[in-house]
VONUKOL-354452 format. One line per 5 residues: for each residue x, y, z negated of N, C-alpha, C. Coordinates in steps of 0.2 Angstrom, whole numbers, plus 5000, padded with zeros to 4 digits. Atoms other than C-alpha are relative to their C-alpha. Layout:
% residues N
X:Y:Z:X:Y:Z:X:Y:Z ~ ...
END
This chain:
% residues 294
4994:5003:5002:4913:4937:5022:5004:4998:5006 ~ 4996:5001:4994:4927:4936:5035:5007:4997:4999 ~ 4993:5003:5000:4942:4925:5038:5004:5003:5004 ~ 4996:4996:4996:4957:4934:5044:5007:4996:5002 ~ 4994:5003:4998:4971:4921:5046:5002:4994:4997
4998:5007:5003:4980:4905:5043:5008:5001:4999 ~ 4993:5000:5003:4996:4903:5033:5004:4993:5001 ~ 4996:5006:5000:5009:4890:5038:5005:5000:4995 ~ 4996:5000:5006:5018:4884:5023:5005:4994:5002 ~ 4995:5005:4999:5034:4873:5024:4998:4993:4998
5002:5006:5002:5029:4855:5025:4993:4998:4999 ~ 5007:5001:5001:5010:4858:5024:4997:5006:5004 ~ 5004:4995:4997:4996:4868:5032:4995:5003:4995 ~ 5004:4997:5005:4987:4880:5020:4996:5006:5003 ~ 5004:4994:4998:4972:4891:5025:4999:5005:4995
5001:4994:5005:4972:4908:5016:4996:5005:5004 ~ 5005:4995:4997:4958:4920:5020:5000:5006:4996 ~ 5002:4994:5004:4955:4938:5015:4993:5002:5002 ~ 5007:4998:4999:4937:4942:5013:4998:5007:5001 ~ 5003:4993:4999:4927:4957:5019:4994:5000:4997
5006:5000:5004:4914:4961:5007:4996:5007:5000 ~ 5004:4994:5000:4899:4973:5007:4996:5000:4994 ~ 5005:4999:5005:4888:4979:4992:5003:4995:4994 ~ 4997:5004:5005:4901:4970:4980:4999:5004:4993 ~ 5000:4997:5006:4897:4974:4962:5006:5001:4996
4994:5000:5003:4910:4980:4950:5002:4994:4996 ~ 4999:5006:5004:4908:4965:4939:5003:4994:5005 ~ 4998:5005:4995:4910:4953:4955:5007:5002:5002 ~ 4993:4998:4998:4925:4963:4961:5005:4998:4995 ~ 4995:5001:5006:4934:4961:4944:5001:4992:5000
5000:5007:5002:4929:4942:4942:5003:4996:5006 ~ 4999:5004:4995:4931:4936:4960:5007:5002:5004 ~ 4994:4998:4996:4947:4946:4966:5005:5003:4995 ~ 4995:4998:5005:4955:4956:4952:5003:4995:4995 ~ 4998:5005:5005:4956:4943:4939:5003:4994:5003
4997:5006:4997:4961:4930:4952:5007:5002:5004 ~ 4994:4997:4996:4975:4942:4960:4999:4998:5007 ~ 5001:5001:4993:4967:4940:4977:4999:5007:5004 ~ 5002:4994:4996:4966:4953:4991:4993:5000:5002 ~ 5006:5000:4998:4950:4959:4997:4999:5007:5004
5001:4994:4996:4943:4971:5010:4992:5002:4998 ~ 5006:4997:5001:4928:4982:5004:4998:5004:5005 ~ 5002:4996:4994:4918:4989:5018:4997:5006:4998 ~ 5004:4994:5001:4908:5002:5009:5002:5003:4993 ~ 4998:4997:5006:4918:5006:4993:5001:5008:5000
4998:4992:4999:4923:5024:4999:4994:5003:5004 ~ 5004:4997:4995:4907:5027:5009:4997:5007:4997 ~ 5003:4994:5002:4902:5042:4998:5006:5005:4999 ~ 4995:4996:5001:4919:5050:4998:4999:5006:5005 ~ 5000:4994:4996:4919:5068:5005:5005:5000:5006
4994:5001:4995:4935:5063:5015:4997:4997:5006 ~ 5003:5004:4995:4924:5052:5026:4996:5005:5005 ~ 5003:4996:4995:4920:5061:5042:5003:5007:5000 ~ 4997:4994:5000:4930:5076:5037:5007:5000:5002 ~ 4993:5001:4999:4948:5070:5037:5001:4997:5007
4999:5002:4993:4951:5069:5056:5006:5004:5002 ~ 4994:4997:4998:4966:5074:5066:4999:5008:5001 ~ 5002:4992:4999:4957:5091:5071:5000:5003:4993 ~ 5000:4997:5007:4955:5094:5052:5007:5002:4998 ~ 4993:4998:5003:4973:5093:5048:5004:5005:5005
4997:4995:4995:4978:5102:5064:4998:5007:4998 ~ 5003:4993:5001:4967:5117:5060:5002:5003:4993 ~ 4999:4998:5006:4970:5118:5042:5007:5000:4997 ~ 4993:5001:5003:4988:5112:5039:5005:5000:5006 ~ 4995:5000:4994:4997:5116:5056:5007:5002:4998
4994:4998:5002:5011:5124:5047:5004:4995:4996 ~ 4996:5005:5004:5016:5109:5036:5005:4996:5005 ~ 4995:5003:4996:5032:5101:5042:5003:4994:4997 ~ 4997:5006:5003:5041:5084:5040:5005:4998:5005 ~ 4994:5002:4996:5058:5078:5047:5000:4992:5000
5000:5007:4999:5058:5061:5054:5006:4998:5005 ~ 4994:5002:4996:5074:5053:5061:5004:5006:5003 ~ 4997:4994:4999:5082:5070:5061:4997:5005:5004 ~ 5004:4995:4996:5068:5079:5071:4995:5003:4995 ~ 5005:4997:5004:5057:5091:5062:4994:5002:5004
5006:4999:4997:5039:5092:5067:4995:5004:4995 ~ 5005:4997:5003:5025:5103:5062:4994:4996:5000 ~ 5006:5005:5000:5008:5095:5058:4997:5001:5007 ~ 5003:4999:4994:5001:5103:5074:5004:4996:5006 ~ 4996:5004:4995:5015:5095:5084:4999:4993:5000
5001:5008:5001:5013:5078:5076:4993:4998:5002 ~ 5007:5002:4998:4994:5078:5079:5000:5000:5007 ~ 5001:5001:4993:4996:5082:5097:5004:4994:5003 ~ 4996:5006:4998:5009:5068:5099:4995:4994:4998 ~ 5004:5006:5002:4997:5056:5089:4995:4999:5004
5006:5001:4996:4982:5059:5100:5002:4997:5007 ~ 4998:5003:4993:4992:5054:5116:5005:4995:4999 ~ 4995:5004:5001:5004:5042:5108:4999:4993:5004 ~ 5000:5006:4996:5008:5026:5118:5006:4996:4997 ~ 4995:5004:5002:5019:5011:5115:5007:5002:5002
4994:4997:4997:5032:5019:5127:5002:5006:4997 ~ 4998:4993:5002:5031:5036:5120:4996:5001:4993 ~ 5004:5000:5007:5026:5034:5101:5001:5007:4997 ~ 5000:4994:5005:5022:5048:5089:5005:4998:4995 ~ 4995:5002:5006:5034:5050:5074:4996:4997:4995
5004:5004:5005:5030:5038:5061:5006:4997:4995 ~ 5006:4998:5004:5029:5036:5046:4999:5008:4999 ~ 5002:4993:5001:5021:5054:5046:4996:5000:4993 ~ 5003:5001:5007:5017:5053:5027:5001:5005:4995 ~ 5000:4994:5005:5014:5065:5013:4998:4998:4993
5003:5000:5007:5012:5065:4994:4994:5005:4999 ~ 5006:4995:5000:4994:5072:4993:5000:5004:4994 ~ 5000:4995:5005:4996:5079:4976:5005:5005:5000 ~ 4995:4994:5000:5011:5089:4980:4999:5004:5006 ~ 5000:4996:4994:5007:5094:4998:4992:5003:5001
5008:4998:4999:4987:5094:4998:4997:4999:4994 ~ 5004:5001:5006:4982:5095:4980:4993:5002:5000 ~ 5007:4998:5000:4966:5104:4984:4996:4995:5004 ~ 5004:5005:4997:4961:5089:4994:4998:4994:4996 ~ 5001:5005:5005:4961:5077:4979:4992:4998:4999
5007:5001:5001:4942:5079:4976:4997:4996:5006 ~ 5003:5003:4994:4939:5072:4994:5001:4992:4999 ~ 4999:5007:5000:4945:5055:4988:4997:4997:4993 ~ 5004:5002:5006:4932:5053:4974:4993:4998:5002 ~ 4997:5002:5006:4925:5044:4965:5006:4995:5001
4994:5005:4999:4942:5035:4963:4998:4993:4999 ~ 5001:5008:5001:4942:5016:4965:5006:4998:4996 ~ 4995:5002:5005:4951:5007:4952:5000:4992:5000 ~ 4998:5007:4999:4959:4990:4954:5001:4996:4994 ~ 4999:5003:5007:4957:4984:4936:4994:5002:4996
5005:4998:5004:4947:4986:4921:5000:5007:4997 ~ 4999:4993:5001:4954:5003:4918:5005:5003:5005 ~ 4995:4996:4996:4965:5016:4927:5006:5001:4996 ~ 4995:4999:5004:4981:5013:4919:5005:5006:5002 ~ 4995:4995:4998:4991:5025:4930:4997:5007:4997
5003:4994:5002:4979:5039:4924:4999:5000:4992 ~ 5001:5000:5007:4979:5034:4906:5004:5005:4996 ~ 4997:4995:5004:4983:5047:4893:5006:4997:4996 ~ 4994:5003:5003:4996:5034:4886:5006:4999:5005 ~ 4995:5000:4995:5005:5034:4903:5005:5006:5000
4995:4995:4999:5021:5044:4903:5001:5001:5007 ~ 4999:4998:4993:5023:5053:4919:5007:4998:5003 ~ 4993:5002:4998:5042:5049:4920:5000:4993:5002 ~ 5000:5007:4999:5037:5031:4921:4998:4998:5008 ~ 5002:5000:4993:5030:5034:4939:5005:5002:5005
4995:4998:4995:5045:5041:4946:5003:4995:5005 ~ 4998:5005:4995:5050:5032:4962:4994:4997:5004 ~ 5006:5002:4996:5032:5029:4968:4996:5006:5002 ~ 5005:4995:4998:5019:5040:4977:4993:4997:4998 ~ 5007:5003:5002:5002:5037:4968:4995:5001:5006
5005:4998:4995:4992:5046:4981:5003:5002:5007 ~ 4996:4998:4994:4999:5046:4999:4995:5000:5006 ~ 5004:4999:4994:4992:5051:5016:5005:4998:5006 ~ 4997:5002:4995:4998:5042:5032:4997:5002:5007 ~ 5003:4999:4993:4995:5048:5050:5005:4997:5005
4996:5003:4995:5000:5039:5065:4996:4999:5007 ~ 5004:5001:4994:4996:5035:5083:5002:4993:5004 ~ 4999:5006:4996:4995:5021:5096:5008:4998:5001 ~ 4994:5002:4999:5011:5011:5096:5005:5000:4994 ~ 4996:4999:5006:5017:5016:5079:5000:4994:4996
5000:5006:5004:5022:5003:5067:5006:5001:4995 ~ 4995:5000:5005:5032:5000:5051:5004:4993:5001 ~ 4997:5006:4998:5045:4987:5056:5002:4996:4995 ~ 4998:5004:5005:5050:4981:5039:4995:4997:4996 ~ 5004:5004:5005:5042:4968:5029:5002:5002:4993
4998:4997:5007:5041:4974:5011:4994:4999:4995 ~ 5005:4999:5005:5031:4974:4995:5001:5007:4996 ~ 5000:4993:5002:5027:4990:4986:5004:5001:4994 ~ 4996:4998:5005:5038:5000:4974:4997:4999:4993 ~ 5001:5001:5007:5038:4996:4955:4994:4995:4999
5005:5005:5001:5027:4981:4958:4993:5002:5000 ~ 5007:4997:5000:5012:4992:4961:4995:4996:5004 ~ 5006:5002:4996:4995:4985:4967:4999:5005:5005 ~ 5001:4996:4995:4990:4993:4983:4993:5001:5002 ~ 5006:4998:4997:4974:5002:4989:5001:5004:5006
5000:4996:4994:4972:5007:5007:4993:5001:5003 ~ 5007:4998:4998:4957:5016:5013:5001:5004:5007 ~ 5000:4997:4993:4955:5020:5032:4996:5006:5001 ~ 5004:4994:4999:4949:5038:5034:4998:5001:5007 ~ 5001:4998:4993:4950:5039:5053:5004:4994:5004
4997:5005:4996:4953:5026:5066:5001:4993:4996 ~ 4999:5007:5003:4960:5008:5062:5007:4999:4999 ~ 4993:5002:5001:4976:5000:5057:5000:4992:4999 ~ 4999:5007:5000:4982:4982:5058:5005:4998:4995 ~ 4995:5002:5005:4990:4974:5043:5002:4993:5001
4997:5007:5000:5001:4958:5043:5003:4999:4993 ~ 4999:5002:5007:5002:4950:5026:5002:4993:4998 ~ 4997:5007:5002:5011:4936:5017:4999:5000:4992 ~ 5001:5001:5007:5007:4930:4999:5007:5000:4997 ~ 4994:5000:5003:5021:4931:4986:5003:4993:5000
4997:5007:5000:5023:4912:4987:5005:4999:5006 ~ 4996:5001:4994:5031:4915:5004:5007:5004:5000 ~ 4994:4996:5001:5045:4926:4997:5007:4996:5002 ~ 4994:5003:4997:5059:4913:5001:5000:5000:5007 ~ 5000:4999:4993:5054:4914:5019:5001:5007:5003
4999:4993:4998:5055:4933:5019:5007:5002:5000 ~ 4993:4997:5000:5074:4934:5016:5001:5007:4997 ~ 4999:4993:5003:5074:4948:5004:5007:5002:4999 ~ 4993:4997:5001:5089:4959:5003:5002:4998:4992 ~ 4998:5002:5006:5099:4953:4988:5001:5006:4995
4999:4994:5004:5102:4971:4982:4993:5004:5000 ~ 5006:4996:4999:5084:4977:4987:4995:4995:5001 ~ 5004:5006:4998:5073:4962:4985:4992:5001:5002 ~ 5007:4999:4997:5057:4971:4989:4999:5001:5007 ~ 5000:4999:4993:5062:4973:5007:5003:4994:5003
4997:5005:4997:5065:4959:5019:5005:5002:5005 ~ 4995:4998:4995:5080:4958:5031:4997:4999:5007 ~ 5002:5002:4993:5069:4952:5045:4997:5007:5003 ~ 5003:4995:4996:5064:4965:5059:4994:4997:5002 ~ 5006:5003:4998:5046:4961:5061:4998:5000:5007
5002:4999:4993:5045:4968:5078:5005:4995:5005 ~ 4995:5004:4996:5060:4957:5084:5004:4995:4996 ~ 4996:5004:5005:5064:4943:5072:5005:4996:5003 ~ 4994:5004:4998:5080:4934:5073:4999:4993:4997 ~ 5002:5006:5003:5074:4916:5070:5007:4995:4999
4994:5004:5001:5092:4909:5072:5003:5002:4993 ~ 4997:4997:5006:5098:4920:5057:4995:4999:4994 ~ 5005:5001:5005:5081:4918:5048:4995:4994:5002 ~ 5004:5005:4998:5075:4901:5052:4993:4998:4996 ~ 5006:5001:5004:5062:4899:5038:4995:5004:5001
5005:4995:4998:5053:4914:5044:4995:4996:5005 ~ 5005:5004:4995:5046:4902:5058:4995:4996:4997 ~ 5005:5004:5004:5037:4892:5045:4994:5003:4998 ~ 5006:4997:5003:5024:4905:5041:4997:5005:5006 ~ 5004:4996:4995:5011:4915:5051:4997:5005:4995
5003:4995:5005:5005:4932:5044:4992:4999:5000 ~ 5007:4999:5001:4987:4934:5038:4999:5007:5003 ~ 5001:4993:4996:4981:4948:5050:4993:5003:4998 ~ 5005:4996:5003:4969:4961:5043:4999:5006:5005 ~ 5001:4994:4996:4961:4973:5055:4995:5005:4996
5003:4996:5004:4956:4987:5044:4997:5006:5004 ~ 5004:4995:4996:4942:4998:5051:4999:5006:4996 ~ 5002:4994:5003:4937:5016:5048:4995:4999:4995 ~ 5004:5001:5006:4929:5017:5031:5001:4995:4996 ~ 4999:5006:5005:4935:5001:5024:5006:5001:4996
4994:4999:5005:4947:4999:5009:5002:4993:4999 ~ 4996:5006:5001:4960:4985:5007:5003:5001:4993 ~ 4997:5001:5007:4965:4980:4989:5005:4994:5001 ~ 4996:5006:5001:4980:4969:4987:5005:5000:4995 ~ 4996:5000:5006:4990:4963:4972:5008:5001:5002
4993:4999:5000:5008:4967:4969:5004:4994:5002 ~ 4996:5006:4998:5021:4956:4977:4998:4997:5007 ~ 5003:5003:4993:5011:4953:4994:5005:5004:5005 ~ 4996:4997:4995:5023:4956:5008:4995:5002:5006 ~ 5004:4997:4995:5016:4967:5022:5003:5005:5005
4998:4995:4995:5019:4978:5037:4994:5002:5004 ~ 5006:4998:4996:5007:4987:5049:5002:5002:5007 ~ 4999:4998:4993:5004:4991:5067:4994:5004:5002 ~ 5006:4996:4999:4993:5005:5074:4999:5000:5008 ~ 5001:5000:4993:4984:5005:5091:4995:5006:5002
5004:4994:4998:4974:5021:5090:5002:5006:4995 ~ 4999:4995:5005:4975:5038:5081:4997:4998:4993 ~ 5001:5003:5007:4975:5034:5062:5001:5004:4995 ~ 4999:4996:5006:4973:5043:5046:4998:4995:4994 ~ 5001:5005:5005:4975:5032:5030:5002:5003:4993
4999:4998:5007:4974:5035:5011:5003:4994:4997 ~ 4998:5006:5004:4985:5024:5001:5001:5003:4992 ~ 5000:4999:5007:4985:5023:4982:5003:4994:4996 ~ 4997:5005:5005:4996:5014:4969:4995:4998:4995 ~ 5005:5002:5006:4986:5004:4956:5004:4996:4995
4996:5004:5006:4992:4997:4939:4994:4997:4996 ~ 5005:5003:5005:4982:4985:4928:5004:4994:4996 ~ 4997:5005:5005:4986:4971:4916:5004:4995:5003 ~ 4996:5005:4997:4992:4959:4929:5007:5002:5003 ~ 4994:4998:4997:5006:4969:4936:5004:5005:4994
4997:4995:5006:5010:4979:4919:5007:4997:4998 ~ 4994:5002:5002:5024:4968:4914:5006:5000:5005 ~ 4995:5000:4994:5033:4967:4931:5001:5008:5001 ~ 4999:4993:4999:5031:4986:4932:5005:5003:4994 ~ 4996:4998:5005:5039:4989:4915:5007:4997:5001
4993:5004:5000:5053:4976:4918:5004:5004:5006 ~ 4997:4997:4995:5056:4985:4935:5003:5007:4998 ~ 4997:4993:5003:5058:5002:4926:5006:4999:4996 ~ 4995:5002:5004:5069:4994:4914:5007:4999:5004 ~ 4994:5001:4996:5081:4987:4927:5003:5006:5003
4997:4994:4996:5082:5003:4937:5003:5005:4995 ~ 4998:4995:5005:5084:5014:4922:5007:4998:4997 ~ 4994:5002:5003:5098:5003:4915:5006:5001:5005 ~ 4994:4998:4995:5108:5006:4931:5001:5008:5000 ~ 4999:4993:4999:5105:5025:4931:5000:5004:4994
5001:4996:5006:5099:5031:4914:5000:4995:4994 ~ 5000:5005:5004:5105:5018:4903:4997:5001:4993 ~ 5003:4999:5007:5100:5026:4886:4993:5000:5000 ~ 5007:5000:5000:5082:5026:4892:4997:4993:5001 ~ 5003:5006:4998:5081:5008:4897:4997:4996:4994
5002:5004:5005:5079:4999:4880:4993:5003:4997 ~ 5007:4998:5003:5064:5011:4874:4995:4999:5005 ~ 5005:5001:4996:5055:5007:4890:4997:4993:4999 ~ 5003:5006:5002:5053:4989:4885:4996:5000:4994 ~ 5004:4999:5006:5047:4994:4868:4993:5004:5002
5006:4996:4998:5035:5007:4876:4995:4995:5003 ~ 5004:5005:4996:5029:4993:4888:4996:4996:4996 ~ 5003:5005:5004:5025:4981:4874:4994:5003:4996 ~ 5005:4997:5004:5016:4993:4863:4994:5003:5004 ~ 5005:4997:4996:5006:5003:4876:4996:4994:5004
5004:5005:4996:5002:4987:4886:4995:4996:4995 ~ 5004:5003:5005:4995:4979:4870:4994:5004:4998 ~ 5006:4996:5002:4984:4994:4866:4995:5000:5006 ~ 5004:5000:4994:4978:4995:4884:4996:4993:5001 ~ 5003:5007:5000:4974:4976:4884:4994:5000:4995
5005:5000:5005:4964:4978:4868:4994:5005:5002 ~ 5006:4996:4998:4954:4993:4875:4996:4997:5006 ~ 5004:5003:4995:4950:4984:4891:4996:4994:4998 ~ 5004:5005:5003:4944:4969:4881:4993:5002:4997
END
């Protein structure tokens, strides 16, 4: 078990830790973390994945050199990006985020991330009751490649109120995290409340004074480790070495209502006739899933 940080809360000091656990049983995982909506790092959950030891920068350069992505107006092939990643520095950073929807770009690699890890009593995203249209706007299976000096400067929590699974396939990555209780100190955009107005790399404390009241929980995620954290947790990342990361959206009973309401609010703005049925669908299907999980 490992303590990873201290959280400063306005008017008081509160210690919050994120455990690192090995040989955690499924029942313990559900009881101690999922049911309590707590983050946890599992050191060995993905140890039997074919991806481990296989998904290296060389693997992607040799097999997918032709894949391209445009970042900040510049188009890179996978081979070019990998070359940059391997020599990336803070002064000469590789393009980031160099990320892909695995099911769309590398569907043949999906078996490498098996057996799938489920952050709940059932895998609601892959339920036969889940309409695929409901997942529009999020990437369920995502690959991130980055190099030393790369970072995601924006504090945010994930789309559609999804829980998050991050498995480090190669190298390591540093996460900076804040619990949902710190949302007032994160200064969310009024029209996009899942993103903070704060530039994490260069915060303006005069403009955002409450941000000085908190310190991030720092999690150094090592190769082979998996971080699970619940929806609503603010986070960003920094990379200090070549890194390949698998990310997966997770949906269970605890974020189901927020997920449904988020779909309703968004569709009411864009596809108004679809909004009301979403609430009915959420209530009916959610009840069925709850009963099945019990």
